[in-house]
C-alpha positions as CSV (number, residue, x, y, z in Angstrom):
1,M,67.8,60.2,119.7
2,S,67.7,61.2,116.0
3,T,69.6,58.9,113.6
4,V,70.2,61.8,111.3
5,K,73.1,63.3,113.2
6,P,74.7,60.7,115.6
7,L,76.6,61.9,118.6
8,Q,80.2,62.7,117.5
9,V,82.6,61.1,120.0
10,A,86.3,61.7,119.8
11,L,88.4,59.0,121.5
12,L,91.7,60.7,122.3
13,V,94.8,58.7,121.4
14,T,98.2,59.1,123.1
15,R,101.3,56.9,123.2
16,E,100.3,56.0,126.8
17,S,96.7,55.0,125.8
18,S,95.4,51.5,126.7
19,A,94.4,49.7,123.5
20,A,91.8,47.6,125.4
21,T,89.9,50.6,126.7
22,L,90.3,52.6,123.5
23,Y,89.0,50.0,121.1
24,G,86.6,48.6,123.7
25,M,84.9,52.0,123.9
26,F,85.0,52.3,120.1
27,D,83.2,49.0,119.7
28,M,80.6,49.7,122.4
29,F,79.7,53.1,121.1
30,S,79.5,51.8,117.5
31,S,77.0,49.2,118.8
32,V,74.5,51.7,120.2
33,G,71.4,51.7,118.0
34,R,72.8,49.2,115.6
35,D,73.4,45.8,117.1
36,W,70.3,45.1,119.2
37,Q,68.2,44.7,116.1
38,L,70.7,42.5,114.6
39,L,70.8,40.2,117.6
40,T,67.0,40.0,117.9
41,G,66.4,39.0,114.3
42,E,65.9,42.4,112.7
43,S,67.9,44.4,110.2
44,P,70.8,46.3,111.8
45,G,69.8,49.8,112.9
46,H,71.6,53.0,112.3
47,G,74.2,53.8,114.9
48,F,73.4,56.6,117.4
49,I,77.0,57.3,118.2
50,K,79.9,57.8,115.8
51,P,83.2,57.3,117.5
52,E,86.5,58.4,115.9
53,L,90.1,57.9,117.1
54,V,91.8,61.3,117.3
55,S,95.3,62.3,118.0
56,C,97.5,65.4,117.8
57,N,98.8,64.7,114.3
58,G,96.6,61.7,113.2
59,E,99.6,59.5,112.6
60,G,99.8,55.9,113.7
61,F,102.3,54.6,116.3
62,N,103.0,51.7,118.7
63,S,101.6,52.1,122.1
64,L,103.7,51.5,125.2
65,N,102.2,48.0,125.3
66,G,103.3,47.4,121.7
67,A,99.8,47.6,120.1
68,W,99.5,49.6,116.9
69,L,97.2,52.5,117.3
70,Q,95.9,54.2,114.2
71,P,94.0,57.5,114.7
72,Q,91.5,58.4,112.1
73,K,91.7,62.2,112.5
74,S,94.1,64.9,113.8
75,F,93.1,67.7,116.1
76,A,93.1,70.0,113.0
77,S,90.5,67.9,111.3
78,C,88.3,67.1,114.4
79,T,87.0,70.6,115.2
80,T,83.5,70.0,116.5
81,P,83.1,66.8,118.6
82,D,80.1,66.6,120.9
83,L,82.1,64.6,123.4
84,I,85.7,63.7,124.0
85,C,86.7,60.4,125.7
86,I,90.1,59.9,127.2
87,P,91.1,56.3,128.0
88,D,93.5,55.4,130.7
89,L,97.1,56.4,130.5
90,L,99.9,53.8,131.2
91,V,101.8,55.9,133.8
92,A,103.0,55.2,137.3
93,P,100.9,56.7,140.2
94,Y,103.5,59.3,141.1
95,Q,104.9,59.8,137.6
96,E,105.1,63.5,136.7
97,I,103.2,64.3,133.5
98,R,103.2,68.1,133.7
99,G,104.1,69.8,130.4
100,Q,104.2,66.5,128.5
101,Y,100.9,67.0,126.6
102,P,100.8,70.6,125.5
103,E,98.9,70.0,122.3
104,E,96.3,67.7,124.0
105,V,95.8,70.2,126.9
106,A,95.3,73.1,124.4
107,W,92.8,71.1,122.3
108,L,90.8,69.9,125.3
109,T,90.6,73.4,126.7
110,E,89.5,74.8,123.4
111,Q,86.8,72.1,122.9
112,Y,85.5,72.4,126.4
113,A,85.1,76.2,126.0
114,R,83.3,75.5,122.7
115,G,80.7,73.4,124.7
116,A,82.0,69.8,124.3
117,F,81.7,67.2,127.0
118,I,84.9,65.5,128.3
119,A,84.8,62.0,129.7
120,T,87.7,60.2,131.2
121,A,88.4,56.5,132.1
122,C,90.7,55.7,134.9
123,T,94.0,57.7,134.7
124,G,92.7,59.7,131.7
125,A,91.6,62.1,134.4
126,L,95.2,63.1,134.9
127,L,95.2,64.7,131.5
128,V,92.1,66.8,132.2
129,A,93.7,67.7,135.5
130,E,96.6,69.2,133.5
131,T,94.1,71.6,131.8
132,G,92.9,73.1,135.0
133,L,89.3,72.3,134.2
134,L,89.0,70.1,137.2
135,D,90.2,72.7,139.7
136,H,87.6,73.1,142.5
137,Q,85.6,70.3,141.0
138,E,84.8,66.7,142.1
139,C,86.7,64.0,140.4
140,T,87.6,60.3,140.4
141,T,90.3,58.1,139.0
142,H,91.8,54.7,139.6
143,W,92.0,54.1,143.4
144,A,95.8,53.5,143.2
145,Y,96.3,57.1,141.8
146,C,94.1,59.1,144.1
147,E,96.7,60.0,146.7
148,A,99.2,61.1,144.1
149,M,96.5,63.1,142.3
150,R,95.6,64.9,145.5
151,E,99.3,65.8,146.0
152,H,99.9,66.9,142.4
153,Y,96.6,68.8,142.0
154,P,95.5,70.0,145.4
155,N,92.7,72.1,144.0
156,I,90.8,69.0,142.8
157,Q,88.4,67.2,145.1
158,V,89.3,63.5,144.5
159,Y,86.8,60.8,145.5
160,G,88.6,57.5,145.1
161,E,85.7,55.5,146.5
162,R,83.4,56.4,143.6
163,S,83.4,54.7,140.3
164,L,81.6,57.5,138.5
165,V,81.7,61.3,139.0
166,I,79.9,64.0,137.1
167,S,81.0,67.6,137.5
168,G,82.0,70.8,135.7
169,D,80.0,73.5,134.0
170,E,76.6,72.1,133.0
171,Q,77.9,68.8,134.3
172,R,80.1,68.4,131.2
173,L,83.0,66.6,132.9
174,L,82.4,62.8,133.3
175,Q,84.9,60.5,135.0
176,A,85.1,56.8,135.6
177,G,87.3,55.1,138.2
178,G,89.8,52.3,137.6
179,G,89.8,49.1,135.6
180,T,86.6,48.1,133.8
181,S,84.6,51.1,135.2
182,W,85.1,52.5,131.7
183,M,82.2,50.2,130.8
184,D,80.0,52.1,133.4
185,L,81.1,55.3,131.6
186,A,80.0,54.0,128.3
187,L,76.6,53.1,129.7
188,L,76.4,56.5,131.4
189,I,77.1,58.3,128.1
190,T,74.7,56.1,126.2
191,A,71.9,56.7,128.8
192,R,72.5,60.4,128.9
193,F,72.6,61.0,125.1
194,C,70.6,58.1,123.7
195,G,68.2,57.3,126.5
196,P,68.0,54.6,129.2
197,E,66.5,52.0,126.9
198,E,69.5,52.1,124.6
199,A,71.8,51.8,127.7
200,M,69.8,48.8,128.9
201,R,70.2,47.2,125.5
202,L,73.9,47.8,125.5
203,A,74.3,46.3,128.9
204,R,72.4,43.2,127.8
205,I,74.5,42.8,124.6
206,Y,77.8,43.0,126.4
207,L,76.6,41.3,129.7
208,L,77.6,44.4,131.7
209,D,77.0,44.8,135.4
210,W,77.0,48.2,137.1
211,H,79.7,48.9,139.7
212,H,77.2,50.1,142.2
213,V,79.5,49.6,145.2
214,G,82.1,51.9,143.8
215,Q,85.9,51.3,144.0
216,Q,86.3,50.9,147.7
217,P,86.0,47.1,147.9
218,Y,88.7,46.7,145.3
219,A,91.2,49.2,146.7
220,V,94.3,48.2,148.6
221,L,94.2,50.1,151.9
222,S,97.9,49.9,152.8
223,R,100.3,50.5,149.9
224,P,103.9,50.9,150.9
225,R,105.5,54.1,149.7
226,N,109.2,54.5,149.0
227,T,110.6,56.5,151.9
228,E,114.1,57.6,152.7
229,D,113.3,57.7,156.4
230,A,115.0,54.6,157.5
231,L,113.6,54.9,161.0
232,I,110.0,54.9,159.8
233,T,110.8,52.0,157.4
234,R,112.0,50.0,160.4
235,C,108.8,50.7,162.2
236,Q,106.8,49.6,159.1
237,Q,108.7,46.4,158.9
238,W,108.0,45.7,162.6
239,L,104.3,46.4,162.1
240,A,104.1,44.1,159.1
241,Q,105.0,41.2,161.5
242,H,103.1,42.4,164.6
243,Y,100.0,44.3,163.4
244,E,97.8,42.2,165.6
245,S,99.7,43.0,168.8
246,E,98.2,45.2,171.6
247,S,99.0,49.0,171.3
248,P,101.1,48.7,168.2
249,V,101.4,52.5,167.8
250,A,103.0,52.8,171.3
251,K,105.4,50.0,170.4
252,M,106.5,51.8,167.2
253,V,107.0,55.0,169.1
254,E,109.2,53.0,171.5
255,I,111.2,51.5,168.6
256,S,111.7,54.9,167.0
257,G,113.1,56.5,170.2
258,L,111.2,59.7,169.3
259,N,108.5,61.4,171.4
260,E,105.0,60.6,170.3
261,R,104.3,63.9,168.5
262,T,107.5,63.9,166.5
263,F,107.0,60.2,165.6
264,A,103.4,60.9,164.4
265,R,104.6,63.8,162.2
266,R,107.5,61.8,160.6
267,F,105.3,58.7,160.1
268,S,102.6,60.7,158.4
269,K,105.1,62.5,156.2
270,A,106.7,59.2,155.1
271,T,103.5,57.1,154.6
272,G,100.7,59.6,154.0
273,L,98.7,58.1,156.9
274,S,98.7,58.6,160.6
275,P,100.2,55.7,162.6
276,L,96.8,54.5,163.7
277,E,95.3,54.8,160.2
278,Y,98.2,52.7,159.0
279,V,97.6,50.1,161.6
280,H,94.0,49.9,160.7
281,A,94.9,49.6,157.0
282,M,97.3,46.7,157.6
283,R,94.8,44.9,159.8
284,L,91.9,45.3,157.3
285,E,94.0,44.1,154.4
286,E,94.8,40.9,156.4
287,A,91.1,40.6,157.2
288,K,90.2,40.8,153.5
289,Q,92.6,37.9,152.8
290,M,91.0,35.8,155.5
291,L,87.5,36.6,154.3
292,E,88.5,35.6,150.7
293,T,90.3,32.4,151.6
294,G,88.7,31.0,154.7
295,D,85.3,30.4,156.5
296,Q,86.2,31.6,160.0
297,S,83.7,33.6,161.8
298,I,83.8,37.4,161.6
299,E,84.4,37.5,165.4
300,W,87.4,35.1,165.1
301,I,88.9,37.2,162.3
302,A,88.5,40.4,164.4
303,N,90.3,38.9,167.3
304,E,93.0,37.4,165.1
305,I,94.0,40.7,163.6
306,G,93.9,42.6,166.9
307,Y,90.4,43.8,167.6
308,E,88.7,42.5,170.7
309,D,85.4,44.1,169.8
310,G,83.9,42.4,166.8
311,S,81.2,45.0,166.3
312,F,83.8,47.8,166.2
313,F,85.7,45.8,163.6
314,G,82.5,45.4,161.5
315,R,81.8,49.1,161.6
316,L,85.4,50.0,160.7
317,F,85.5,47.5,157.9
318,K,82.2,48.9,156.4
319,R,83.5,52.5,156.6
320,K,86.9,51.7,155.0
321,V,86.0,49.0,152.5
322,G,82.4,50.0,151.6
323,L,81.0,46.6,152.3
324,T,80.3,44.6,155.5
325,P,82.7,41.7,156.2
326,A,79.9,39.3,155.2
327,Q,79.2,41.2,152.0
328,Y,82.9,41.2,151.1
329,R,83.2,37.5,151.7
330,K,80.2,36.8,149.5
331,R,81.5,38.9,146.6
332,F,85.3,38.2,146.7
333,G,85.4,34.8,148.4
334,S,83.2,33.3,145.7
335,L,85.3,35.0,143.0
336,R,88.5,33.5,144.4
337,K,86.9,30.1,144.8
338,S,85.8,30.2,141.1
339,F,89.3,31.1,140.0
340,S,90.8,28.3,142.2
341,E,88.4,25.8,140.6
342,L,89.4,26.9,137.1
343,Q,93.0,26.2,138.1
344,S,92.4,22.7,139.3
């Protein structure tokens, strides 16, 4: 890429922005084309990407986490960015944000129509969803927000298992999943606009590893939802203590006193999952804990959580988690062991 006109990247700043992602992306983009030469004994190169912090009015403020965020430009003075990056927003999964960002929505819509790319990290995708640009498009966000995003924006195709998604006109909408997958997004942007060699250099400078397995292995499969249905809550509480029992769905139907069809409908409405899907999710979460903390055989774990057929358990685990039980133990068991050793 030419060093005469670096890629102009606007990092969108809101009060809900994460300082870590915002300034992390700023530093990584600033590094492209500049720092590799410095680290290998040469004179620093010219940066290939010029990031700028941009907000509605350009004024500084304290973020929700208390960090001071100081934009460099306002929307009025940032009229032709090549690419806009939106870091994660510190909002709850089901928090309603409709109508709260009118200036940001208008600016994003205007810039996209002009030809700019828009990239989001984690919950930053919610802001683009507000523009309507993601309607009938593929998208990803943090795994904990996917269900709420599907409910709030039913026209968007949300893929929570993927850590990166590219969609939109001319593939100008780029989204990263949760947590540190913003680093994957930075590598993707670098590779796309500055070439794969620069992306490799950036990965080596920052010791970055690609999240090639996506978000599935990190996601919590069973997340309790607040429900006003006391009957379903009672069934959930029973299942939490008896998930390994034989025919748990039939037992919950019996506890509810409802017929099977009515129970299934009320359970799905309250939890977002069918009764059987909920049972599988509870069992697999327990299996994940066992794989992380113990060395029991896969067959033993399957039997312990309620599956008589170990091969069925293995296939179910791979489909829902994205890794085989053995792969999961190798990845997360060793991680937990390392953390435990640091504590001792």
